[in-house]
LUMVEXZA-150005 format. One record per residue: x, y, z of N, C-alpha, C in turn; residue number from 1; residue in three letters. Coordinates in nm, 4 decimals, always signed. Each point is the difference from the previous one (the first is absolute). Layout:
! residues N
(site (X,Y,Z),(X,Y,Z),(X,Y,Z),NUM,"ALA")
...
//
This chain:
! residues 96
(site (+9.1961,+9.9731,+38.1107),(-0.0261,+0.0149,-0.1449),(+0.0250,+0.1391,-0.0577),1,"GLU")
(site (+0.0018,+0.0960,+0.0902),(+0.0382,+0.1408,-0.0427),(+0.1468,+0.0014,-0.0370),2,"VAL")
(site (+0.0300,+0.0670,-0.1222),(+0.1415,+0.0092,-0.0402),(+0.0180,+0.1040,-0.0975),3,"HIS")
(site (+0.1205,+0.0403,-0.0195),(+0.0407,+0.0995,-0.1026),(+0.0362,+0.1279,+0.0714),4,"GLY")
(site (+0.0780,+0.0834,-0.0685),(+0.0494,+0.1227,+0.0477),(-0.1208,+0.1034,-0.0032),5,"PRO")
(site (+0.0039,+0.0935,+0.0915),(-0.0979,+0.1050,+0.0124),(+0.0685,+0.1337,+0.0289),6,"GLN")
(site (-0.0402,+0.1045,-0.0752),(+0.0570,+0.1285,+0.0135),(-0.1083,+0.1016,+0.0503),7,"VAL")
(site (+0.0396,+0.0733,+0.1056),(-0.0921,+0.1026,+0.0560),(+0.0576,+0.1377,-0.0237),8,"PHE")
(site (-0.0917,+0.0955,-0.0124),(+0.0324,+0.1431,-0.0190),(-0.0961,+0.0818,+0.0812),9,"TYR")
(site (+0.0449,+0.1285,+0.0280),(-0.0929,+0.0878,+0.0711),(-0.1114,+0.0418,-0.0982),10,"TYR")
(site (-0.1233,-0.0190,+0.0361),(-0.1213,+0.0147,-0.0799),(-0.0053,+0.1441,-0.0633),11,"GLU")
(site (+0.0508,+0.1059,+0.0698),(-0.0133,+0.1291,-0.0518),(+0.1130,+0.0439,-0.0890),12,"GLY")
(site (+0.0986,-0.0890,-0.0276),(+0.1171,+0.0337,-0.0722),(-0.0099,-0.0520,-0.1477),13,"SER")
(site (-0.0079,+0.0931,-0.0910),(-0.0036,-0.0384,-0.1490),(+0.1338,-0.0665,-0.0365),14,"VAL")
(site (+0.1114,+0.0606,+0.0394),(+0.1297,-0.0545,-0.0341),(+0.0263,-0.1304,+0.0684),15,"GLU")
(site (-0.0459,-0.0091,+0.1320),(+0.0163,-0.1241,+0.0703),(-0.0797,-0.1125,-0.0756),16,"GLY")
(site (-0.1168,+0.0270,-0.0494),(-0.0705,-0.1020,-0.0725),(+0.0699,-0.0445,-0.1253),17,"LYS")
(site (+0.0588,+0.1001,-0.0745),(+0.0777,-0.0366,-0.1295),(+0.1143,-0.0874,+0.0380),18,"LYS")
(site (+0.0692,+0.0353,+0.1067),(+0.1141,-0.0799,+0.0437),(-0.0422,-0.1378,+0.0386),19,"LEU")
(site (-0.1055,-0.0123,+0.0751),(-0.0570,-0.1262,+0.0430),(-0.0361,-0.0906,-0.1200),20,"ALA")
(site (-0.0669,+0.0683,-0.0916),(-0.0437,-0.0775,-0.1177),(+0.1174,-0.0541,-0.0865),21,"GLU")
(site (+0.1056,+0.0810,-0.0137),(+0.1205,-0.0441,-0.0666),(+0.0643,-0.1194,+0.0719),22,"ALA")
(site (+0.0185,+0.0152,+0.1297),(+0.0653,-0.1105,+0.0720),(-0.0909,-0.1232,+0.0026),23,"VAL")
(site (-0.1309,+0.0162,+0.0198),(-0.0882,-0.1093,+0.0060),(+0.0003,-0.0761,-0.1402),24,"GLN")
(site (-0.0090,+0.0721,-0.1105),(+0.0117,-0.0651,-0.1314),(+0.1255,-0.0719,-0.0262),25,"ASN")
(site (+0.1113,+0.0552,+0.0485),(+0.1263,-0.0641,-0.0167),(+0.0031,-0.1329,+0.0855),26,"SER")
(site (-0.0398,+0.0067,+0.1242),(-0.0044,-0.1162,+0.0861),(-0.0898,-0.1093,-0.0673),27,"LEU")
(site (-0.1235,+0.0434,-0.0486),(-0.0895,-0.1026,-0.0544),(+0.0636,-0.0708,-0.1256),28,"ASN")
(site (+0.0679,+0.0820,-0.0799),(+0.0645,-0.0568,-0.1204),(+0.1221,-0.0852,+0.0302),29,"GLN")
(site (+0.0909,+0.0596,+0.0743),(+0.1296,-0.0646,+0.0176),(-0.0067,-0.1251,+0.0938),30,"ASN")
(site (-0.1044,+0.0003,+0.0906),(-0.0118,-0.1154,+0.0895),(-0.1041,-0.0908,-0.0495),31,"LEU")
(site (-0.0493,+0.0264,-0.1218),(-0.0910,-0.0890,-0.0663),(-0.1183,-0.0351,+0.0917),32,"GLU")
(site (-0.0699,+0.0930,+0.0555),(-0.1008,-0.0150,+0.0960),(-0.1237,-0.0584,-0.0724),33,"VAL")
(site (-0.0536,-0.1093,+0.0518),(-0.1107,-0.0626,-0.0662),(-0.1384,+0.0788,+0.0161),34,"ASP")
(site (-0.0107,+0.0713,+0.1103),(-0.1140,+0.0866,+0.0279),(+0.0475,+0.1437,+0.0322),35,"ARG")
(site (+0.0336,+0.0813,-0.1088),(+0.0596,+0.1310,+0.0266),(-0.0840,+0.0877,+0.0892),36,"PRO")
(site (+0.0621,+0.0626,+0.0923),(-0.0658,+0.0876,+0.0899),(+0.0040,+0.1463,-0.0507),37,"ARG")
(site (-0.0964,+0.0737,+0.0464),(-0.0062,+0.1488,-0.0295),(+0.0424,+0.0726,+0.1213),38,"GLU")
(site (+0.0570,+0.1222,-0.0269),(+0.0507,+0.0802,+0.1082),(-0.1161,+0.0321,+0.0973),39,"VAL")
(site (+0.0353,+0.0326,+0.1287),(-0.1017,+0.0317,+0.0929),(+0.0349,+0.1350,+0.0632),40,"LYS")
(site (-0.1014,+0.0908,-0.0060),(+0.0183,+0.1272,+0.0690),(-0.0252,-0.0159,+0.1433),41,"GLY")
(site (+0.0621,+0.0843,+0.0882),(-0.0120,-0.0113,+0.1397),(+0.0056,+0.1404,+0.0571),42,"ASN")
(site (-0.0680,+0.0266,+0.1064),(+0.0078,+0.1337,+0.0636),(+0.0490,-0.0109,+0.1464),43,"THR")
(site (+0.0251,-0.1179,+0.0467),(+0.0334,-0.0155,+0.1424),(+0.1428,-0.0395,+0.0284),44,"SER")
(site (+0.0757,-0.0539,-0.0952),(+0.1378,-0.0389,+0.0257),(+0.0854,+0.1274,+0.0260),45,"TYR")
(site (+0.0593,+0.0048,+0.1165),(+0.0832,+0.1162,+0.0361),(+0.0949,+0.0440,-0.1013),46,"TYR")
(site (+0.0897,-0.0874,-0.0506),(+0.1025,+0.0309,-0.0923),(-0.0619,+0.0699,-0.1281),47,"LEU")
(site (-0.1123,-0.0628,-0.0492),(-0.0643,+0.0525,-0.1188),(-0.0567,+0.1397,+0.0156),48,"LEU")
(site (-0.0645,+0.0231,+0.1091),(-0.0702,+0.1273,+0.0192),(+0.0976,+0.1113,+0.0462),49,"LYS")
(site (+0.1218,-0.0398,+0.0544),(+0.0902,+0.1038,+0.0478),(+0.1152,+0.0313,-0.0978),50,"ARG")
(site (+0.0119,-0.0649,-0.1129),(+0.0990,+0.0221,-0.0986),(-0.0282,+0.1205,-0.0802),51,"SER")
(site (+0.1019,+0.0867,-0.0283),(-0.0160,+0.1194,-0.0752),(+0.0099,-0.0271,-0.1526),52,"SER")
(site (+0.0541,-0.1217,-0.0390),(+0.0152,-0.0397,-0.1382),(-0.0771,-0.1260,-0.0213),53,"GLY")
(site (+0.0037,-0.0478,-0.1310),(-0.0705,-0.1241,-0.0262),(+0.0722,-0.1200,+0.0756),54,"PRO")
(site (-0.0880,-0.0801,+0.0597),(+0.0576,-0.1110,+0.0727),(-0.0951,-0.1188,-0.0085),55,"LEU")
(site (+0.0466,-0.1183,-0.0066),(-0.0774,-0.1208,-0.0005),(+0.0543,-0.0998,+0.0964),56,"VAL")
(site (-0.0830,-0.0904,+0.0382),(+0.0397,-0.1118,+0.0866),(-0.0264,-0.1216,-0.0818),57,"ILE")
(site (+0.1069,-0.0841,-0.0123),(-0.0051,-0.1289,-0.0754),(-0.0019,-0.1163,+0.0892),58,"VAL")
(site (-0.1111,-0.0691,-0.0018),(-0.0020,-0.1382,+0.0715),(+0.0367,-0.0941,-0.1092),59,"GLU")
(site (+0.1200,-0.0681,+0.0262),(+0.0553,-0.0838,-0.1041),(-0.0728,-0.1395,-0.0031),60,"CYS")
(site (-0.0771,-0.0295,+0.0953),(-0.0642,-0.1294,+0.0095),(-0.0666,-0.0191,+0.1273),61,"GLY")
(site (-0.0622,-0.1123,+0.0224),(-0.0700,-0.0326,+0.1211),(+0.0656,-0.1153,+0.0802),62,"PHE")
(site (+0.0561,+0.0309,+0.1190),(+0.0664,-0.1103,+0.0770),(-0.1023,-0.0966,+0.0493),63,"ILE")
(site (-0.1225,+0.0271,-0.0026),(-0.1104,-0.0863,+0.0431),(-0.0209,-0.1065,-0.1065),64,"THR")
(site (+0.0516,+0.0240,-0.1218),(-0.0058,-0.1015,-0.1047),(+0.1299,-0.0712,-0.0049),65,"ASN")
(site (-0.0154,-0.1332,+0.0290),(+0.1202,-0.0806,+0.0153),(+0.0969,+0.0049,-0.1207),66,"TYR")
(site (-0.0531,-0.0111,-0.1256),(+0.0743,+0.0091,-0.1112),(+0.0781,+0.1319,-0.0092),67,"TYR")
(site (-0.0672,+0.1149,+0.0178),(+0.0606,+0.1281,-0.0098),(+0.0988,+0.0279,+0.1116),68,"GLU")
(site (-0.0260,-0.0561,+0.1141),(+0.0933,+0.0118,+0.1125),(+0.1345,-0.0605,-0.0355),69,"ALA")
(site (-0.0059,-0.1189,-0.0624),(+0.1240,-0.0658,-0.0568),(+0.0647,+0.0846,-0.0988),70,"GLU")
(site (-0.0725,+0.0597,-0.0967),(+0.0680,+0.0853,-0.1005),(+0.0613,+0.1189,+0.0630),71,"LEU")
(site (-0.0601,+0.0603,+0.1033),(+0.0500,+0.1210,+0.0547),(+0.1306,-0.0046,+0.0667),72,"LEU")
(site (+0.0381,-0.1244,+0.0373),(+0.1252,-0.0206,+0.0699),(+0.1123,-0.0401,-0.1025),73,"VAL")
(site (-0.0435,-0.0134,-0.1197),(+0.0955,-0.0325,-0.1052),(+0.0725,+0.1133,-0.0596),74,"SER")
(site (+0.1352,-0.0014,+0.0001),(+0.0739,+0.1166,-0.0470),(-0.0263,+0.0259,-0.1488),75,"GLU")
(site (-0.0223,-0.1015,-0.0780),(-0.0329,+0.0123,-0.1441),(-0.1340,+0.0746,-0.0135),76,"GLU")
(site (-0.0996,-0.0389,+0.0715),(-0.1334,+0.0670,-0.0036),(+0.0146,+0.1461,+0.0489),77,"TYR")
(site (+0.0764,+0.0237,+0.1014),(+0.0178,+0.1329,+0.0536),(+0.0577,+0.0911,-0.1058),78,"GLN")
(site (+0.0979,-0.0525,-0.0718),(+0.0584,+0.0790,-0.1140),(-0.1029,+0.0344,-0.1119),79,"LYS")
(site (-0.0808,-0.1109,-0.0259),(-0.0989,+0.0211,-0.1025),(-0.1074,+0.1089,+0.0430),80,"LYS")
(site (-0.0335,-0.0009,+0.1193),(-0.0982,+0.0967,+0.0548),(+0.0645,+0.1385,+0.0017),81,"VAL")
(site (+0.1210,+0.0120,+0.0406),(+0.0678,+0.1328,+0.0061),(+0.0229,+0.0602,-0.1373),82,"SER")
(site (+0.0294,-0.0922,-0.0987),(+0.0165,+0.0411,-0.1391),(-0.1335,+0.0531,-0.0564),83,"LYS")
(site (-0.1037,-0.0741,+0.0315),(-0.1402,+0.0427,-0.0488),(-0.0407,+0.1344,+0.0604),84,"ALA")
(site (+0.0343,+0.0221,+0.1317),(-0.0295,+0.1301,+0.0594),(+0.0811,+0.1092,-0.0633),85,"ILE")
(site (+0.1280,-0.0196,-0.0267),(+0.0915,+0.0905,-0.0571),(-0.0541,+0.0476,-0.1410),86,"ALA")
(site (-0.0420,-0.1101,-0.0738),(-0.0497,+0.0274,-0.1400),(-0.1264,+0.0807,+0.0057),87,"GLU")
(site (-0.0918,-0.0207,+0.1003),(-0.1130,+0.0820,+0.0164),(+0.0284,+0.1374,+0.0287),88,"GLY")
(site (+0.0976,+0.0234,+0.0847),(+0.0362,+0.1371,+0.0404),(+0.0627,+0.0716,-0.1257),89,"VAL")
(site (+0.0770,-0.0698,-0.0750),(+0.0629,+0.0553,-0.1228),(-0.1113,+0.0360,-0.1000),90,"MET")
(site (-0.0956,-0.0820,-0.0167),(-0.1178,+0.0259,-0.0868),(-0.0610,+0.1254,+0.0443),91,"GLU")
(site (-0.0345,+0.0127,+0.1257),(-0.0641,+0.1175,+0.0579),(+0.0850,+0.1254,-0.0293),92,"TYR")
(site (+0.1276,-0.0106,+0.0257),(+0.0837,+0.1256,-0.0286),(+0.0082,+0.0347,-0.1424),93,"LEU")
(site (-0.0141,-0.0997,-0.0918),(+0.0012,+0.0250,-0.1423),(-0.1289,+0.0672,-0.0444),94,"GLY")
(site (-0.1091,-0.0033,+0.0791),(-0.1310,+0.0627,-0.0337),(+0.0040,+0.1490,+0.0367),95,"GLN")
(site (+0.0885,+0.0360,+0.0882),(+0.0014,+0.1423,+0.0532),(+0.0517,+0.0924,-0.1091),96,"LYS")
//
């Protein structure tokens, strides 16, 4: 029953949080998520805590959810997700 994209950022990074929020908002809107998720701060993911610049991790869906697992293998859905991520990054860059 868990579903929807989830974006993580390093909890101590102000810019990482801004990037995460822009990407999460774009995913929620463009994928028409019925229960929009909020970004999640994290302090233990190696990539997040070792990056010198803003970095996010995007979980595009949950493979444990049968419906989402089917979507995630669809080329059309993959393009939709990648476009939403790109739009979120562009939104973030426009804020700078």
